[in-house]
C-alpha positions in Angstrom: 24.1 12.3 3.5 20.7 11.8 5.0 17.1 12.2 3.3 14.1 12.6 4.5 10.7 12.8 2.6 7.3 13.7 3.3 4.1 13.5 1.1 1.1 15.7 0.7 -2.5 14.0 -0.6 -3.4 11.3 -2.6 -1.9 7.5 -3.4 -0.5 8.8 -6.4 1.7 11.2 -4.4 2.5 8.6 -2.6 3.5 6.2 -5.2 6.0 8.9 -6.4 7.8 10.0 -3.3 8.6 7.0 -2.6 10.1 6.3 -6.1 12.1 9.5 -5.7 13.2 8.1 -2.4 14.1 4.9 -3.5 16.2 7.1 -6.2 18.0 8.8 -3.3 18.9 5.7 -1.7 20.2 4.3 -4.8 22.2 6.8 -5.4 24.2 6.4 -1.6 21.4 8.4 0.8 20.7 7.4 3.9 17.4 8.1 4.6 15.6 9.6 7.8 12.5 10.3 9.1 11.2 14.0 8.5 11.3 15.2 11.6 14.6 14.5 11.9 17.9 16.8 10.6 19.0 16.0 7.3 20.8 17.2 4.3 18.3 17.0 2.6 14.2 17.1 2.2 11.5 16.3 -0.4 8.3 17.7 -0.1 6.3 16.2 -2.3 3.3 18.6 -1.9 -0.8 18.9 -2.8 -3.3 21.6 -4.2 -6.5 19.6 -4.4 -8.0 22.1 -1.6 -6.4 25.0 -0.3 -6.0 22.9 2.9 -3.7 21.1 1.1 -1.6 23.9 0.3 -1.5 25.7 3.7 0.0 22.3 4.8 2.4 21.8 2.4 3.9 25.7 3.5 3.4 24.4 7.0 5.6 21.3 5.7 8.6 23.3 4.1 8.4 25.4 6.5 9.0 22.9 9.0 11.7 21.8 7.0 13.6 24.7 7.4 13.6 25.3 10.7 14.7 22.1 11.7 18.2 22.3 9.5 18.9 25.9 8.1 21.4 24.6 5.9 19.7 21.5 4.4 18.0 21.5 0.8 14.6 21.7 0.5 13.0 19.8 -2.8 9.3 20.3 -3.7 7.8 18.6 -5.9 3.8 17.8 -6.9 1.0 19.8 -7.7 0.9 22.7 -5.9 4.8 23.5 -6.8 3.5 22.7 -10.3 0.6 25.3 -9.9 2.6 27.7 -8.1 6.5 27.6 -8.2 7.3 31.8 -7.4 5.0 31.1 -4.3 6.8 28.7 -3.2 10.7 29.6 -4.6 10.1 32.8 -2.5 9.6 30.3 0.7 13.1 30.6 3.2 15.3 27.6 2.3 13.7 26.0 -0.9 16.1 25.1 -3.3 14.6 23.6 -5.6 11.2 23.0 -7.9 10.5 20.1 -10.1 6.5 20.5 -9.6 4.9 17.4 -11.4 7.5 16.1 -13.6 11.5 15.6 -13.5 10.8 13.6 -11.1 13.7 10.8 -12.2 16.5 13.1 -12.1 15.8 14.7 -8.9 18.8 13.8 -7.7 20.6 14.5 -10.1 19.2 18.3 -10.3 19.6 18.4 -6.5 23.3 17.8 -6.4 23.7 20.1 -9.1 22.7 23.3 -6.8 26.1 23.3 -5.4 26.1 25.5 -2.5 23.9 28.1 -4.4 20.8 28.8 -2.2 18.5 28.8 -4.4 17.4 27.7 -8.2 14.3 26.8 -10.0 13.5 24.3 -12.3 13.0 26.4 -15.7 11.0 23.7 -17.4 7.7 22.9 -16.0 6.0 22.5 -19.1 4.6 19.0 -19.8 6.0 16.0 -22.0 3.5 14.0 -23.4 4.9 10.5 -22.4 4.7 9.0 -18.9 7.2 9.5 -16.6 8.8 5.9 -15.8 9.2 6.0 -12.3 9.2 2.8 -9.8 8.7 2.2 -6.4 7.9 -1.4 -4.5 8.3 0.5 -0.6 4.7 0.1 0.1 5.1 -2.9 2.6 5.5 -6.5 2.4 1.9 -6.7 1.6 0.3 -4.4 -1.0 2.3 -2.4 -3.4 0.7 0.5 -5.4 1.5 0.9 -9.1 0.8 4.3 -10.9 0.1 3.5 -14.6 -1.3 6.8 -15.7 -0.5 10.4 -15.1 -2.9 13.4 -16.6 -6.6 14.1 -16.9 -8.1 15.9 -19.0 -12.0 16.1 -17.8 -11.5 20.0 -16.6 -14.2 19.0 -13.8 -15.6 22.7 -12.9 -14.2 22.7 -9.7 -11.0 20.5 -9.7 -7.6 22.4 -10.2 -5.6 18.7 -11.2 -5.0 19.0 -14.5 -3.7 21.9 -14.6 -1.4 20.3 -12.3 -1.3 17.7 -13.4 -1.2 18.2 -17.1 -2.3 15.8 -19.7 -3.3 11.7 -19.9 0.2 9.7 -20.2 -0.3 5.9 -19.9 2.6 3.5 -18.6 3.4 1.5 -22.2 1.6 -2.5 -21.4 5.5 -3.4 -21.9 6.7 -1.8 -18.4 3.0 -2.3 -16.3 4.6 -6.3 -16.9 7.6 -5.3 -15.8 6.7 -3.9 -12.8 4.3 -6.4 -11.8 7.1 -8.9 -12.7 9.1 -6.7 -10.2 6.8 -6.3 -7.6 5.6 -10.3 -7.9 9.4 -11.3 -7.3 9.7 -9.1 -4.6 6.7 -10.7 -2.7 4.3 -8.3 -3.2 0.6 -10.1 -3.0 -2.0 -7.9 -3.9 -0.9 -4.2 -6.1 -3.1 -1.4 -6.8 -2.9 0.4 -9.7 -3.7 3.6 -9.5 -3.7 6.6 -11.9 -5.0 10.6 -12.1 -7.7 9.0 -13.9 -7.0 5.9 -14.5 -10.1 5.0 -17.0 -8.3 6.8 -19.5 -5.6 4.4 -19.1 -4.2 3.4 -22.9 -5.8 6.3 -24.7 -2.4 7.7 -25.7 -0.6 4.8 -26.6 -1.4 2.1 -29.3 -5.3 2.1 -31.0 -7.7 -0.4 -28.7 -5.5 -0.5 -25.4 -7.5 0.0 -22.5 -7.2 -0.7 -18.9 -8.6 -3.8 -19.1 -5.2 -4.5 -20.9 -3.0 -3.2 -17.8 -5.0 -5.9 -15.8 -4.7 -8.8 -17.9 -0.7 -7.7 -18.0 -1.0 -10.1 -14.3 -3.0 -13.1 -15.1 -0.4 -15.0 -15.5 2.0 -13.3 -12.8 3.0 -16.1 -10.3 2.6 -14.7 -6.8 0.3 -11.8 -7.3 -3.2 -13.1 -6.2 -5.0 -9.6 -6.0 -5.4 -7.0 -8.6 -6.9 -3.8 -6.5 -8.2 -0.6 -8.8 -7.8 3.1 -7.9 -10.6 5.6 -8.6 -12.8 4.7 -11.2 -15.3 7.1 -13.9 -18.9 5.9 -13.6 -19.8 6.4 -16.9 -17.1 3.9 -18.4 -18.2 1.5 -16.5 -20.2 -0.8 -19.0 -21.6 -4.1 -19.5 -18.6 -5.3 -21.4 -15.9 -3.8 -19.1 -17.9 -4.7 -15.8 -18.3 -8.8 -17.3 -14.9 -8.9 -17.8 -13.7 -7.4 -14.2 -16.2 -10.4 -12.7 -14.5 -13.0 -14.5 -10.8 -12.1 -13.9 -10.1 -14.1 -10.2 -7.5 -11.7 -9.4 -9.4 -8.7 -9.4 -10.5 -7.7 -5.8 -14.1 -6.7 -5.3 -13.8 -3.4 -4.2 -14.6 -0.4 -7.0 -14.3 3.4 -6.3 -16.4 5.3 -8.2 -16.4 9.2 -7.8 -19.7 10.5 -7.3 -19.2 14.0 -5.8 -22.6 15.0 -5.2 -26.1 13.1 -6.0 -28.3 15.9 -7.1 -28.6 16.0 -11.4 -28.5 20.1 -11.1 -25.3 19.4 -9.2 -23.4 17.1 -10.9 -24.5 19.5 -14.1 -22.5 22.7 -12.6 -20.0 20.5 -11.8 -19.2 18.9 -14.9 -19.6 16.0 -14.2 -20.8 14.0 -17.9 -23.4 12.0 -15.9 -26.8 11.8 -14.1 -27.1 9.9 -10.7 -29.6 7.7 -12.6 -26.7 6.7 -14.4 -24.6 6.1 -11.9 -26.8 4.3 -10.0 -27.3 1.6 -12.9 -23.7 1.7 -13.4 -23.7 0.3 -9.4 -26.5 -2.7 -10.4 -24.1 -3.9 -13.1 -21.3 -4.3 -10.6 -23.5 -5.8 -8.1 -25.3 -7.6 -10.3 -22.0 -9.8 -11.3 -20.7 -9.7 -7.9 -23.2 -9.1 -5.4 -20.7 -8.8 -2.2 -18.4 -6.2 -3.9 -18.2 -2.7 -2.4 -18.7 0.5 -4.0 -17.4 3.6 -2.2 -16.2 6.8 -3.7 -16.5 10.9 -2.3 -18.8 13.1 -2.3 -18.4 17.6 -2.1 -20.9 19.3 0.2 -21.2 22.7 -0.2 -20.8 23.1 -4.1 -21.3 26.4 -5.2 -25.1 27.4 -5.5 -26.1 23.9 -3.3 -29.1 24.5 -1.7 -30.8 22.7 1.0 -33.1 20.6 -1.3 -29.9 19.8 -3.4 -28.0 18.7 -0.2 -30.9 16.1 0.3 -31.1 14.8 -2.8 -27.5 13.6 -2.2 -28.2 12.3 1.2 -30.7 10.3 -0.2 -29.2 9.3 -3.3 -26.0 7.5 -0.7 -28.8 6.2 1.3 -30.5 4.7 -1.2 -26.9 3.5 -3.3 -25.8 1.9 0.4 -22.2 3.2 -0.7 -20.3 1.1 1.7 -17.5 3.9 2.6 -17.8 7.5 1.7 -14.7 10.2 1.8 -16.2 13.6 2.4 -15.1 16.8 1.6 -16.7 20.4 1.9 -16.1 22.5 -1.3 -12.5 24.1 -1.7 -12.3 27.1 -3.5 -9.3 27.1 -5.9 -8.6 29.7 -7.9 -8.5 29.4 -11.5 -11.3 26.8 -12.0 -14.6 27.6 -13.2 -16.2 27.3 -9.9 -14.5 29.1 -8.6 -16.1 32.3 -10.1 -19.7 31.4 -10.0 -22.2 32.6 -7.4 -23.9 31.0 -4.9 -19.9 30.3 -2.8 -21.8 29.2 0.7 -19.9 30.3 4.2 -17.4 27.6 6.2 -20.1 27.0 8.9 -22.7 26.0 6.5 -19.9 23.5 4.7 -18.6 22.1 8.0 -22.6 21.6 8.9 -23.3 19.3 6.0 -20.3 17.8 5.7 -21.1 16.9 9.6 -24.4 15.5 8.6 -23.2 13.2 5.8 -20.4 12.0 7.5 -22.7 10.8 9.9 -24.7 8.8 7.8 -21.5 7.6 5.9 -20.2 5.9 8.8 -24.1 4.6 9.3 -23.7 3.0 5.7 -20.4 1.8 6.8 -21.5 -0.1 9.6 -24.4 -1.8 6.9 -22.2 -3.4 4.9 -19.5 -4.8 6.8 -22.6 -5.9 8.9 -23.3 -8.0 6.1 -20.7 -9.8 6.5 -21.1 -11.9 10.0 -21.3 -15.2 9.6 -19.5 -15.2 6.1 -15.6 -16.9 5.6 -13.7 -14.3 3.9 -10.1 -14.9 2.6 -8.4 -12.7 4.1 -4.6 -11.1 3.7 -2.7 -10.3 6.5 -0.7 -7.3 6.7 0.6 -6.6 10.6 0.4 -7.2 14.4 -2.2 -5.0 16.7 -1.9 -6.1 19.9 -3.0 -9.2 20.6 -4.4 -9.3 17.0 -3.1 -9.0 13.6 -5.4 -7.3 10.5 -5.6 -7.8 7.3 -7.6 -6.6 4.6 -10.3 -8.9 2.4 -10.5 -8.0 -1.5 -13.8 -5.8 -0.7 -11.4 -3.8 1.5 -13.1 -4.4 4.7 -10.4 -4.5 7.8 -10.2 -7.9 9.7 -8.7 -8.3 13.2 -8.3 -12.2 14.6 -6.7 -13.1 17.7 -3.2 -14.3 17.0 -0.1 -15.7 18.6 3.4 -14.5 18.1 3.1 -16.3 14.6 4.2 -14.0 11.9 1.5 -14.2 9.8 1.9 -11.3 8.2 1.3 -11.6 3.7 -0.6 -14.8 4.4 -3.9 -15.4 3.2 -5.9 -17.0 6.1 -10.0 -18.0 5.5 -11.9 -16.6 8.3 -14.9 -17.0 9.9 -16.5 -13.4 11.2 -18.6 -13.3 14.2 -18.8 -9.3 14.3 -18.7 -6.2 13.2 -17.9 -3.0 14.6 -17.5 0.7 13.2 -17.0 -0.6 10.2 -14.3 -2.9 11.3 -15.2 -7.1 11.4 -13.8 -9.7 14.2 -13.1 -12.8 13.9 -11.6 -15.9 14.0 -9.5 -18.4 11.6 -10.5 -21.5 10.5 -7.4 -22.5 8.4 -4.7 -21.3 6.6 -5.5 -21.5 3.2 -1.6 -20.6 1.4 
C-alpha cells in the first residue's frame, strides 16, 4: 500500500503532516511523492487566506485525478472549518480536521470500500494531541509543543480552526528533545500556533521558558530556535533569560501586522507600535546582533494611505531583518470580514509590492552588517560547488567546498560579502 502527503500552510502544519507520515510508515505503508499514484492521499489544508482554501481544493482535486479509486484524507484548518464543503468534493473519503490525527491510519483503514465518510466528532478536546515527528531533515527538526489560540484578532480565522490552547507537558517535551538528539539533530525549532501561551493550561507557573530549559542538559542539541512570539509578552525577565541561554538562537519572529496604531486597534492586536519598538530595543540591548523578523498585513479594512505610510516608516525605523508581507484576505466568520472600508485587490497588491521592495532593502541591510565578521554556521546541504547552512540569526551562508559531506556540522566562517540577503564566506576552521 502506498501513501502520499501534501502540506499547505505553516510550520505547525508541516510538523503535523510529518507525524501522520510516520504513522502510516509504521503501519507498513510505502510513502511516495504526491505526484505519483497512491492508495491513500493525505492533504493537510490551510485556511489562513482565501488562497489557502483554493490551493487546498486544488490539491484534493489533483489527488483524485491521479488515482480516482484512492482514499483521500483531508486534515488541517480548512477541513476543520468547512468539513461539509470538503466532504462534497469528488474522491474525499475522510475529513479529520485539526484533531484525530493520531488515529489517521486507524480511521482510514476502517473505511473499507466505502466511498465517503466523515469523522462525526470535530469538537475540540482540551488536551494536547501528542503527535511526534522527526523527519524534518538531518540538521534541523521542528518540535510542536503548543496548539490553539484564544487571541481572536479581528482578521484571523485560526482560533476557530485550531481551537483552545493546549500545551505538550514538560515531561513529553523533554522526551521528544531527547529522541531528536539521539537521532542526530543539532537544532530544534519549538513551534506552536500561539507559542507564548505555552503552559497556561498546565500546572501553575509553567511557561515557555520552562520548555526551553528542558534542552539545557541534553547533549547533542546545540541550538533551540523559537517560532513566532507575541511582542507584548517579551518582558525584561523573559529577554534576559533568553540572552543568558547559550543554546537559544538570536532570531526572534515578532508578529507586527501593522506599524499604524489605529490599524492595530482595529485588528485587536493588544499593543502599540511604541510598545513593539520597546520590545525590539530590549532584545537588541541584550543581544546586539539578533535578527528581528515579522509578518505584516497590508490593505486591512479601512487602511488609509497615511496608515500604510506609517507602517512603512515604522519598518524602516525598527530596521526589521526580514518581513513576510501578506495582502489582507477576507475570512468569513471573522470580525474584520464585516468591517467597512474593504479595499480593492489592486490597492492591496500595490501596497504589498511597495512593502516588499522595502523588505528586500532591509534584509540586505541586515545581512551586510555581518560582512567581515566570523560566524558559527550549521551546514545543511550542497548547492552546486558550495554548501549552505545558517547562522543562529537564520542568515543563509554559502561557502565553496569539495565533495566532503559537511551536512550537520558546525564551521566557523569568515563572511566576505552579502548579496540579496545571503552571506558568502570561507571556512576558517572546523569547530565541532
